[in-house]
C-alpha positions as CSV (number, residue, x, y, z in Angstrom):
1,M,13.4,-12.9,22.7
2,E,11.7,-10.2,20.6
3,Q,14.0,-7.4,19.4
4,K,13.0,-4.0,20.8
5,L,12.2,-1.2,18.4
6,K,14.1,2.1,18.9
7,L,12.0,5.3,18.6
8,L,12.5,9.0,19.0
9,I,9.5,11.2,20.0
10,C,9.8,14.9,19.4
11,G,7.7,17.9,20.5
12,D,6.5,20.8,18.4
13,V,9.0,21.5,15.6
14,R,7.1,24.5,14.4
15,G,8.9,24.9,11.1
16,K,12.5,24.6,12.5
17,L,13.1,22.0,9.8
18,K,16.8,22.6,9.1
19,S,17.7,22.3,12.8
20,F,15.4,19.4,13.3
21,F,16.7,17.3,10.4
22,A,20.3,18.0,11.5
23,R,19.5,17.0,15.1
24,I,17.8,13.7,14.0
25,E,20.8,12.8,11.8
26,N,23.2,13.6,14.6
27,V,21.3,11.5,17.2
28,N,20.8,8.7,14.7
29,K,24.5,8.5,14.1
30,K,25.4,8.5,17.7
31,S,22.7,6.4,19.3
32,G,20.8,4.8,16.4
33,P,19.8,3.5,14.1
34,F,16.3,4.4,15.1
35,D,13.3,2.6,13.5
36,L,10.9,5.6,13.7
37,V,10.8,9.3,14.7
38,L,7.3,10.4,15.9
39,C,6.5,14.1,16.1
40,V,3.6,15.5,18.2
41,G,2.2,19.0,18.2
42,D,2.8,21.4,15.3
43,F,5.4,20.2,12.9
44,F,5.2,23.1,10.4
45,G,5.4,26.8,11.1
46,Q,6.2,30.1,9.6
47,T,10.0,30.3,9.8
48,N,12.8,30.9,7.4
49,E,13.8,27.2,7.7
50,M,10.7,26.0,5.9
51,D,12.5,26.4,2.5
52,T,14.8,23.5,3.6
53,L,12.0,21.1,2.8
54,Q,12.3,21.8,-0.9
55,E,15.8,20.3,-0.9
56,Y,14.4,17.0,0.6
57,K,11.4,17.0,-1.9
58,R,13.9,17.3,-4.8
59,N,16.0,14.4,-3.3
60,L,19.0,16.8,-2.9
61,K,19.1,15.7,0.8
62,T,17.8,12.7,2.6
63,I,16.2,12.4,6.1
64,S,18.2,9.9,8.1
65,A,15.3,8.0,9.7
66,P,11.5,7.6,8.9
67,V,9.6,10.6,10.4
68,Y,5.9,10.5,11.0
69,I,4.0,13.7,11.9
70,L,0.5,14.7,13.1
71,G,-1.8,17.1,11.2
72,P,-2.4,20.9,11.6
73,T,-4.0,22.5,14.7
74,N,-5.2,25.6,12.9
75,Q,-6.2,26.8,9.5
76,T,-2.9,28.6,8.8
77,L,-0.9,25.4,9.2
78,A,-3.3,23.4,7.0
79,Q,-1.8,24.9,3.9
80,Y,1.5,23.0,4.4
81,Y,-0.4,19.7,4.0
82,S,-2.1,20.6,0.7
83,E,0.4,18.9,-1.6
84,T,0.8,15.7,0.4
85,Q,0.7,12.7,-1.8
86,D,-0.8,9.5,-0.2
87,G,0.6,10.7,3.1
88,D,4.1,11.1,1.8
89,I,5.6,14.6,2.0
90,C,9.0,13.5,0.8
91,T,11.2,10.4,1.3
92,N,11.2,9.5,5.0
93,L,8.7,12.2,6.0
94,S,5.0,11.1,6.2
95,Y,1.8,12.6,7.5
96,L,0.0,10.0,9.6
97,G,-3.4,11.6,9.1
98,K,-6.1,13.3,11.0
99,R,-6.8,10.2,13.2
100,G,-6.4,6.5,13.1
101,L,-4.4,3.5,14.1
102,Y,-1.1,2.8,12.3
103,T,0.5,-0.7,12.7
104,T,4.1,-0.9,11.7
105,S,5.7,-3.9,10.0
106,G,7.2,-4.9,13.3
107,G,3.7,-5.0,14.9
108,L,3.9,-1.7,16.8
109,K,0.4,-0.2,17.2
110,I,0.4,3.7,17.1
111,A,-2.9,5.5,17.6
112,Y,-3.0,9.1,16.7
113,L,-5.3,12.1,16.9
114,S,-4.4,15.4,15.2
115,G,-5.8,18.9,15.9
116,T,-7.8,20.5,18.7
117,A,-11.2,19.5,20.1
118,S,-14.4,20.9,18.5
119,S,-17.8,21.0,19.9
120,Q,-19.2,20.5,16.3
121,E,-19.8,17.0,15.0
122,D,-18.6,18.1,11.6
123,A,-15.0,18.9,12.4
124,N,-12.6,20.3,9.9
125,E,-9.1,19.3,9.1
126,W,-7.5,21.0,12.1
127,T,-10.2,20.0,14.7
128,Y,-11.7,16.7,15.8
129,S,-15.0,15.7,17.3
130,K,-16.5,13.1,19.5
131,A,-17.0,10.9,16.4
132,D,-13.3,11.0,15.7
133,V,-12.2,9.8,19.1
134,M,-14.8,7.1,19.0
135,A,-13.5,6.0,15.6
136,V,-10.0,5.7,17.0
137,R,-11.2,3.8,20.0
138,D,-13.0,1.4,17.7
139,S,-10.0,0.9,15.5
140,C,-7.9,0.0,18.5
141,L,-10.5,-2.4,19.9
142,A,-10.9,-4.1,16.5
143,S,-7.1,-4.6,16.2
144,K,-7.2,-7.3,18.9
145,A,-8.8,-9.7,16.4
146,N,-9.5,-13.0,18.1
147,M,-6.8,-12.7,20.8
148,G,-9.1,-12.5,23.8
149,D,-8.8,-9.6,26.3
150,F,-7.8,-6.3,24.8
151,R,-4.1,-5.7,25.6
152,G,-4.1,-2.0,24.9
153,I,-2.0,-0.4,22.3
154,D,1.6,0.6,22.3
155,I,1.5,4.4,21.7
156,L,-1.0,7.2,21.6
157,L,0.0,10.5,19.9
158,T,-2.1,13.6,20.3
159,S,-1.7,17.3,19.7
160,Q,-3.6,18.3,22.8
161,W,-3.0,17.3,26.4
162,P,-5.8,15.4,28.3
163,V,-7.8,17.0,31.0
164,G,-6.9,15.5,34.5
165,I,-3.3,14.7,34.0
166,R,-2.0,18.1,35.4
167,E,-3.9,20.9,37.0
168,E,-1.7,23.6,35.4
169,V,-2.9,22.7,31.9
170,T,-5.8,25.0,31.1
171,D,-6.4,24.0,27.4
172,G,-6.6,20.2,27.8
173,S,-9.2,18.1,26.1
174,K,-11.7,15.9,27.8
175,L,-12.1,13.9,24.6
176,V,-8.4,13.0,24.7
177,S,-8.9,11.9,28.3
178,W,-11.8,9.7,27.2
179,L,-9.7,8.2,24.4
180,T,-6.8,7.5,26.6
181,N,-9.0,5.9,29.2
182,A,-10.6,3.7,26.5
183,I,-7.6,2.4,24.6
184,K,-5.1,2.2,27.4
185,P,-1.8,3.0,25.6
186,R,1.5,2.0,27.2
187,Y,2.8,5.4,26.3
188,H,0.9,8.6,25.6
189,F,2.9,11.4,24.0
190,C,1.6,15.0,23.3
191,G,2.9,18.4,22.6
192,S,1.5,22.0,22.0
193,N,1.9,23.1,25.6
194,D,5.6,24.1,25.7
195,E,6.2,22.1,28.8
196,F,8.0,18.8,29.6
197,Y,6.1,16.6,32.0
198,E,6.6,12.9,32.6
199,A,4.0,11.5,35.1
200,P,4.6,8.4,37.1
201,P,2.9,5.3,35.5
202,Y,-0.8,5.0,36.3
203,R,-2.8,1.8,36.4
204,N,-6.0,1.6,34.1
205,Q,-9.1,0.1,35.6
206,P,-10.6,-3.1,34.0
207,D,-13.6,-2.5,31.8
208,K,-15.7,-4.4,29.3
209,S,-12.8,-4.6,26.8
210,T,-10.4,-6.2,29.1
211,Q,-10.0,-7.5,32.7
212,M,-6.3,-6.8,32.7
213,E,-5.1,-3.7,34.7
214,L,-2.8,-2.2,32.1
215,A,-0.4,0.7,32.9
216,T,0.1,3.9,31.0
217,R,3.0,6.4,31.0
218,F,2.2,10.0,30.0
219,V,4.9,12.2,28.5
220,G,4.2,15.8,27.5
221,L,7.1,17.3,25.4
222,A,8.3,20.8,25.1
223,G,8.8,22.6,21.8
224,F,11.8,21.6,19.7
225,G,14.8,23.9,20.3
226,N,13.1,25.9,23.1
227,P,15.4,28.5,24.7
228,E,14.7,27.1,28.3
229,K,16.2,23.8,27.1
230,K,13.2,21.9,28.4
231,K,13.2,18.3,27.2
232,H,11.8,18.0,23.7
233,I,13.1,14.7,22.4
234,Y,12.4,11.4,24.1
235,A,14.2,8.1,23.3
236,L,12.3,4.9,23.7
237,S,13.0,1.1,23.2
238,I,9.8,-0.8,23.1
239,T,8.6,-4.3,22.4
240,P,5.2,-4.3,20.6
241,V,2.3,-5.2,23.1
242,E,1.1,-8.1,21.0
243,K,4.6,-9.8,21.4
244,M,4.7,-9.4,25.2
245,R,3.8,-11.9,27.8
246,I,0.7,-11.0,29.8
247,L,2.7,-11.1,33.0
248,E,5.0,-8.4,31.7
249,L,1.9,-6.2,30.8
250,I,0.3,-6.4,34.3
251,Q,3.5,-6.3,36.3
252,K,3.3,-3.4,38.8
253,T,6.0,-0.9,39.8
254,T,6.6,0.8,43.1
255,D,5.9,4.4,41.8
256,E,2.5,3.9,40.3
257,I,-0.3,6.4,40.9
258,P,-4.1,6.0,40.4
259,S,-5.6,6.8,37.0
260,P,-6.0,10.6,36.7
261,Y,-9.2,10.0,34.8
262,Q,-11.1,8.2,37.5
263,G,-14.2,10.3,38.4
264,L,-14.2,12.3,35.2
265,T,-17.6,12.6,33.6
266,F,-17.5,11.7,29.9
267,F,-20.0,12.0,27.1
268,E,-22.9,9.6,26.4
269,E,-22.3,7.3,23.4
270,S,-25.5,5.2,23.6
271,D,-27.0,6.8,20.6
272,S,-23.9,6.9,18.4
273,K,-23.3,4.7,15.4
274,A,-20.1,3.3,17.1
275,A,-22.1,2.2,20.1
276,R,-24.7,0.5,18.0
277,D,-22.1,-1.3,15.9
278,A,-20.4,-2.6,19.0
279,Q,-23.5,-4.7,19.9
280,P,-23.0,-8.5,19.8
281,D,-25.5,-9.1,17.1
282,N,-23.3,-7.1,14.6
283,Q,-20.2,-9.1,15.0
284,Y,-20.6,-11.5,12.1
285,F,-19.1,-8.8,9.8
286,Y,-16.7,-7.5,12.5
287,D,-18.3,-4.2,12.8
288,M,-15.2,-2.4,14.0
289,N,-15.7,1.2,12.9
290,T,-12.0,1.4,12.0
291,Y,-10.5,3.9,9.6
292,D,-6.8,4.6,9.3
293,D,-6.3,7.7,7.1
294,R,-2.5,7.7,7.5
295,R,-1.9,7.5,3.8
296,H,-4.6,8.9,1.6
297,K,-4.5,10.9,-1.6
298,R,-4.7,14.6,-1.1
299,K,-5.4,17.1,-3.8
300,S,-3.1,20.0,-4.3
301,N,-4.5,23.5,-3.7
302,D,-3.3,26.0,-6.3
303,P,-2.2,29.1,-4.4
304,N,-2.7,31.3,-7.5
305,Q,-6.4,30.5,-7.7
306,G,-8.7,33.0,-5.9
307,Q,-11.1,30.3,-4.9
308,K,-9.5,27.2,-3.4
309,R,-11.1,23.9,-3.9
310,P,-12.3,22.4,-0.6
311,R,-10.0,19.6,0.5
312,P,-11.6,16.2,1.3
313,T,-12.4,15.2,4.8
314,F,-11.8,11.5,5.5
315,D,-13.6,9.4,8.1
316,Q,-14.2,5.7,8.6
317,D,-17.3,5.6,6.4
318,K,-15.2,6.5,3.3
319,C,-13.0,3.5,3.1
320,W,-14.5,1.1,0.6
321,F,-12.7,-1.9,2.1
322,C,-12.8,-1.7,5.9
323,L,-15.4,-4.3,7.1
324,S,-16.7,-1.7,9.6
325,A,-17.2,1.1,7.1
326,G,-20.7,2.2,6.2
327,S,-19.7,2.3,2.5
328,I,-18.6,-1.3,2.2
329,E,-20.9,-3.5,0.1
330,K,-21.2,-6.5,2.4
331,H,-23.1,-8.6,-0.1
332,L,-19.8,-9.0,-2.0
333,I,-18.1,-10.8,0.9
334,I,-17.3,-14.5,0.4
335,S,-15.2,-15.6,3.3
336,V,-14.0,-14.0,6.5
337,G,-10.8,-15.0,8.4
338,D,-9.1,-13.5,11.5
339,H,-7.1,-10.9,9.5
340,F,-8.4,-11.1,5.9
341,Y,-11.5,-11.6,4.0
342,L,-12.3,-12.6,0.4
343,A,-14.8,-10.5,-1.7
344,L,-15.9,-10.5,-5.3
345,A,-14.1,-7.6,-7.1
346,K,-16.3,-4.6,-7.8
347,G,-16.7,-4.5,-11.5
348,P,-15.2,-8.0,-11.9
349,I,-13.4,-9.1,-15.1
350,N,-15.2,-12.4,-14.7
351,E,-17.2,-14.3,-12.0
352,T,-14.0,-15.7,-10.4
353,H,-12.2,-12.3,-10.1
354,I,-11.6,-12.1,-6.3
355,L,-10.0,-9.6,-3.9
356,I,-8.1,-10.5,-0.8
357,L,-8.5,-7.7,1.7
358,S,-7.4,-6.9,5.2
359,I,-10.1,-6.6,7.8
360,T,-8.5,-3.7,9.6
361,H,-7.1,-0.7,7.7
362,I,-3.7,-1.6,6.6
363,Q,-1.9,0.3,3.7
364,C,-0.1,-2.6,2.0
365,A,1.3,-6.2,2.4
366,A,4.7,-4.8,3.4
367,L,3.2,-3.6,6.7
368,L,1.7,-7.0,7.8
369,S,2.6,-8.7,11.0
370,D,3.8,-12.4,11.0
371,A,0.3,-13.6,11.9
372,Q,-1.4,-11.6,9.2
373,W,1.1,-12.7,6.6
374,T,0.6,-16.3,7.5
375,E,-3.2,-16.0,7.0
376,L,-2.6,-14.2,3.7
377,V,-0.5,-17.1,2.4
378,R,-3.3,-19.5,3.5
379,F,-5.8,-17.6,1.4
380,K,-3.5,-17.5,-1.6
381,E,-2.8,-21.3,-1.3
382,A,-6.6,-22.0,-1.1
383,L,-7.3,-19.8,-4.1
384,G,-4.5,-21.4,-6.0
385,Q,-5.9,-24.9,-5.5
386,F,-9.4,-23.7,-6.3
387,Y,-8.2,-22.4,-9.7
388,A,-5.9,-25.4,-10.3
389,D,-8.9,-27.8,-10.0
390,R,-10.5,-25.9,-12.8
391,E,-7.5,-26.2,-15.1
392,Q,-6.4,-22.6,-14.4
393,K,-3.3,-20.9,-12.9
394,V,-3.8,-18.1,-10.4
395,F,-2.4,-14.6,-11.0
396,F,-2.0,-12.3,-7.9
397,Y,-1.2,-8.6,-8.1
398,E,-1.1,-5.7,-5.5
399,R,-0.9,-2.0,-6.4
400,N,0.3,0.0,-3.4
401,F,-0.2,3.3,-5.2
402,K,-3.0,5.9,-4.9
403,T,-4.9,3.5,-2.6
404,G,-5.3,3.5,1.1
405,H,-6.3,-0.1,1.9
406,L,-4.5,-3.4,1.2
407,Q,-6.1,-5.2,-1.7
408,I,-4.7,-8.1,-3.6
409,N,-6.4,-9.1,-6.9
410,A,-6.7,-12.8,-7.7
411,I,-7.9,-14.3,-11.0
412,G,-7.6,-17.6,-12.8
413,I,-5.9,-17.8,-16.2
414,D,-6.4,-20.9,-18.3
415,D,-3.5,-23.3,-18.3
416,N,-3.0,-23.1,-22.1
417,V,-2.3,-19.4,-22.0
418,A,-0.9,-18.8,-18.5
419,W,2.7,-19.0,-19.7
420,K,2.1,-15.7,-21.7
421,T,1.5,-13.7,-18.5
422,Q,5.1,-12.6,-18.1
423,H,5.4,-11.6,-21.7
424,V,2.3,-9.5,-21.5
425,L,3.5,-7.8,-18.3
426,E,6.8,-6.9,-19.8
427,D,5.3,-5.6,-23.0
428,K,2.8,-3.4,-21.0
429,S,5.6,-2.1,-18.8
430,E,7.6,-1.2,-21.8
431,E,4.6,0.5,-23.3
432,Y,4.4,2.8,-20.2
433,S,8.2,3.3,-19.9
434,F,8.9,1.5,-16.6
435,Q,10.8,-1.6,-15.8
436,L,9.7,-4.6,-13.8
437,E,12.3,-6.3,-11.7
438,K,12.4,-10.0,-11.0
439,V,12.6,-10.6,-7.3
440,P,12.7,-13.8,-5.1
441,K,9.4,-15.5,-4.2
442,L,7.7,-13.5,-1.4
443,S,8.2,-15.3,1.9
444,S,7.5,-12.4,4.4
445,P,6.5,-8.7,4.5
446,A,10.2,-7.8,4.6
447,D,10.5,-8.9,1.0
448,L,8.4,-5.9,-0.1
449,P,9.3,-2.2,0.1
450,E,8.1,-0.9,3.5
451,R,8.1,2.7,2.4
452,G,6.8,4.2,-0.8
453,P,4.5,2.9,-3.4
454,Y,5.0,-0.3,-5.5
455,F,3.3,-2.7,-7.8
456,V,4.0,-6.4,-7.4
457,A,2.7,-9.3,-9.5
458,E,2.9,-13.0,-8.6
459,L,2.8,-15.0,-11.8
460,P,1.3,-18.4,-12.5
461,D,4.7,-20.0,-12.8
462,G,5.9,-18.6,-9.4
463,T,7.9,-15.7,-10.9
464,V,7.5,-12.4,-8.9
465,L,7.9,-9.1,-10.7
466,L,8.0,-5.7,-8.9
467,T,8.4,-2.0,-9.7
468,R,8.7,1.1,-7.7
469,Q,8.8,3.4,-10.8
470,M,5.4,4.9,-10.2
471,K,5.6,8.1,-12.2
472,G,2.8,7.9,-14.7
473,F,1.9,4.4,-13.6
474,P,-1.6,3.5,-14.9
475,L,-4.0,2.6,-12.2
476,H,-5.6,-0.1,-14.3
477,F,-2.3,-1.7,-15.2
478,G,-3.1,-5.0,-13.5
479,R,-6.4,-5.2,-15.4
480,E,-4.8,-4.3,-18.7
481,V,-2.5,-7.3,-18.4
482,I,-5.3,-9.7,-17.5
483,C,-7.6,-8.4,-20.2
484,A,-5.0,-8.4,-23.0
485,D,-6.0,-10.1,-26.2
486,N,-3.4,-12.9,-25.7
487,L,-4.7,-13.7,-22.2
488,L,-8.4,-13.2,-21.4
489,N,-9.0,-11.2,-24.5
490,C,-11.5,-8.7,-23.0
491,E,-9.9,-5.3,-23.3
492,E,-13.3,-3.6,-23.0
493,K,-13.2,-4.6,-19.3
494,V,-10.0,-2.8,-18.4
495,D,-11.9,0.0,-16.5
496,W,-13.8,-1.6,-13.6
497,R,-16.5,1.1,-13.8
498,Q,-17.5,-0.2,-17.2
499,C,-18.0,-3.7,-15.6
500,N,-20.4,-2.6,-12.8
501,L,-23.2,-5.1,-12.4
502,P,-26.7,-4.8,-10.8
503,K,-26.7,-6.0,-7.2
504,E,-28.9,-9.0,-8.1
505,E,-26.2,-10.3,-10.5
506,E,-23.5,-9.7,-7.9
507,D,-25.5,-11.7,-5.4
508,V,-25.8,-14.6,-7.7
509,M,-22.0,-14.6,-8.5
510,V,-21.0,-14.4,-4.8
511,K,-23.3,-17.2,-3.9
512,K,-22.0,-19.4,-6.7
513,F,-18.4,-18.7,-5.8
514,R,-19.0,-19.2,-2.1
515,E,-20.5,-22.6,-2.7
516,S,-17.7,-23.6,-5.1
517,F,-15.0,-22.4,-2.7
518,K,-16.3,-24.2,0.4
519,P,-14.1,-27.3,0.1
520,Y,-11.0,-24.9,0.0
521,D,-12.2,-22.5,2.7
522,F,-10.2,-23.0,5.9
523,T,-12.4,-20.4,7.8
524,V,-15.5,-22.6,7.6
């Protein structure tokens, strides 16, 4: 029997950070430990408790459970996100992002949509548009991989309430109603309305994504610490939807009501990019229009500058590695599995420098499900045999630092020099003043740090070296090791941008590798 995950969901904190962190610690001691704390509505606010955050940023205090928050709902609140580093605000406090789908290491699928609805297609950081809700929908539908009917997702988090759920709500969003109707979450939590309301479960109607009648429970939470003592924290034990039996998913209860979204008129999407990409003739490359911006690099705004630099806006087209993204260079793709694909590295060190990449937007290998990990191992074993038959040993490394999408580099090193790899790694780490720790061979995602950045290298002799000391960590560290004079001896290729090739040359290299790799390719 699958172990349930224990969650806490909290309404608008609005800057009452000292009280909030104390309450979470107290609840966690009495009823925990909790796997996640999810916050809907506005987390930050202009209160005298905001200074408390500095103590956590300086590691003087520690948050007792991992907390994930939504983004701002207005321009004033956006300032509190300006110094977010790759989604991390401090240890155990992370900004999910504007919108996306976050899959935990336990397989829980959490869709999220921050901000308030905008009638403009080019929404800013505290608003969302039709394109945003469609991108979240497509991320969720893509996550089913090859499992047949869409099972829905586990949780949807939104700042706004949906239209249709309750007549008293005057500032609801029809875009949220459309998204909920499309992705069929088992639980939908939202805040920003200062009311607690838990509706009876309603049954979603079958559609083209699934023939199953899946149920949804809606919960609107009041603001944290509200004087009326309305419910603002909700405890939940949940088994991820992908690990449940179908009979459990479709089992009906006696208190069900019809879907509140039946009869609502939604927008037309026939002319949208998402609708075009969903057509069957685009499925070879899994056109999924998915982008999870939960953990992306954010530039700091200097409050002393009169002119603030515009902060970047992230959308699905800006991920270089999601198969659905408009920016991906599909001519580099070599092989596509259920969860991963192989591609020639951009700016390759040589013609057999390969990347293993997740099809959907996943931050790092530590967050993979069991099924995803199993396929990753198969790709590694296939590449290992490919290089071995060419008298080479394979070297893998992953840098989960200042990158938003899982990418594992693979390259062959000649047998006669492969033994030097560990020495080069240790010399280079000493040069940059950090230590590499020898860890057991990786056998599951649990062997990697689930939270926080890391660099891990799997050496040709099976040794695994890992570091979490990322202060001043060079982004080209892995390439520096490979290109060292006592390994591949091509130090001029450390920067991938100096190795960019014309598309014609990349086409030739991909075709050649694809043909050579066919005997090892289990996806063919």
